[in-house]
C-alpha positions in Angstrom: 159.8 108.7 -19.7 156.8 110.1 -21.5 154.4 108.9 -18.6 156.8 109.7 -15.9 157.4 113.3 -17.0 153.6 113.7 -17.3 153.4 112.5 -13.6 156.2 114.7 -12.7 154.4 117.8 -14.1 151.2 116.9 -12.2 153.3 116.3 -9.1 154.7 119.8 -9.2 151.5 121.5 -10.4 149.7 119.8 -7.3 152.4 120.9 -4.8 152.2 124.6 -6.3 148.4 124.5 -5.8 148.7 123.3 -2.4 151.5 125.7 -1.3 149.6 128.6 -2.9 146.3 127.7 -1.1 148.2 127.6 2.3 149.9 131.0 1.7 146.6 132.6 0.5 144.8 131.0 3.5 147.4 132.5 6.0 147.2 135.9 4.2 143.3 135.9 4.8 143.8 135.0 8.4 146.1 137.8 9.0 143.9 140.3 7.3 140.8 139.0 9.1 142.7 139.1 12.4 143.8 142.7 12.0 140.3 143.8 11.1 138.9 142.0 14.2 141.6 143.2 16.5 141.2 146.8 15.3 137.3 146.7 15.6 137.5 145.3 19.0 140.3 147.4 20.2 142.3 144.1 21.2 145.9 143.9 21.1 146.5 140.5 19.4 149.2 141.8 17.2 151.8 139.2 18.2 149.9 136.4 17.0 148.9 138.1 13.8 152.5 139.0 13.3 153.5 135.5 13.6 150.9 134.3 11.1 152.0 137.1 8.8 155.5 136.1 9.1 154.7 132.4 8.4 152.7 133.6 5.3 155.7 135.5 4.1 158.2 132.7 4.6 156.0 130.2 2.7 155.6 132.7 0.0 159.3 133.0 -0.4 159.7 129.3 -0.3 157.1 128.9 -3.0 158.9 131.3 -5.2 162.4 129.9 -4.6 161.1 126.4 -5.4 159.6 127.4 -8.7 157.1 124.7 -8.8 155.3 126.1 -11.7 158.3 126.3 -13.7 159.3 122.7 -12.8 155.8 121.6 -13.9 156.2 123.2 -17.2 159.6 121.8 -18.0 158.3 118.3 -17.2 155.4 118.8 -19.4 157.8 119.9 -22.2 160.0 116.8 -21.6 156.9 114.6 -21.6 155.8 116.0 -24.9 159.3 115.3 -26.4 159.3 111.7 -25.2 155.7 111.2 -26.3 156.6 112.2 -29.9 159.5 110.0 -29.8 157.6 107.1 -28.6 155.1 107.6 -31.3 157.9 107.5 -33.9 159.4 104.3 -32.3 156.0 102.7 -32.4 155.7 103.5 -36.1 159.2 102.1 -36.7 158.3 98.8 -35.0 155.2 98.5 -37.2 157.2 99.1 -40.3 159.8 96.4 -38.9 157.0 94.0 -38.6 155.9 94.4 -42.2 159.4 94.1 -43.4 160.4 97.8 -44.0 163.6 98.4 -42.1 165.9 101.2 -42.3 169.7 100.8 -42.3 170.2 102.9 -39.3 168.1 104.2 -36.4 170.7 106.7 -35.3 168.1 109.4 -35.7 166.1 107.9 -32.9 169.2 107.7 -30.6 169.9 111.3 -31.3 166.3 112.4 -30.5 166.4 110.3 -27.3 169.6 111.7 -26.3 168.1 115.3 -27.1 165.0 114.6 -25.1 167.0 113.4 -22.1 169.3 116.6 -22.2 166.2 118.8 -22.4 164.4 117.2 -19.5 164.9 117.8 -15.7 165.3 115.1 -13.2 162.1 113.3 -12.0 161.0 113.3 -8.4 162.3 109.8 -7.0 158.8 108.8 -5.9 157.4 109.5 -9.4 160.2 107.6 -11.0 159.6 104.6 -8.6 155.8 104.7 -9.2 156.3 104.5 -12.9 159.1 101.9 -12.6 156.6 99.8 -10.6 154.0 100.1 -13.1 156.1 98.9 -16.0 155.6 95.3 -17.1 158.5 93.0 -16.2 160.1 90.7 -18.8 158.0 87.8 -17.6 154.8 89.7 -18.0 155.5 90.6 -21.6 
């Protein structure tokens, strides 16, 4: 879960950068088209208007998708699972040397809290991480 949420954060951050670059590029095309049309006295406002409309629609889509917010929430979930993973690893080392606790309910509670605080992973990220995990035979 720790690795998957880090990949989820990177997935949404990459999508936000890509969509932001497209919106900014379309805005630059609109601005330059208006200046060129005005300087040459041409009437290319229809095409400029369509590009402007596309830029506005993509800006609205970008805002409604909240890609940056999703990236931050995945990063927060990754951090929670990373801390939990470290604690589990420490407990495993203690168990190997014979120091066991009577109950590991605190780990279950932290796991549940981390799950409740996380957002769903994109399916392709989940599948990618799932495919990278060793199978029982490989362990």
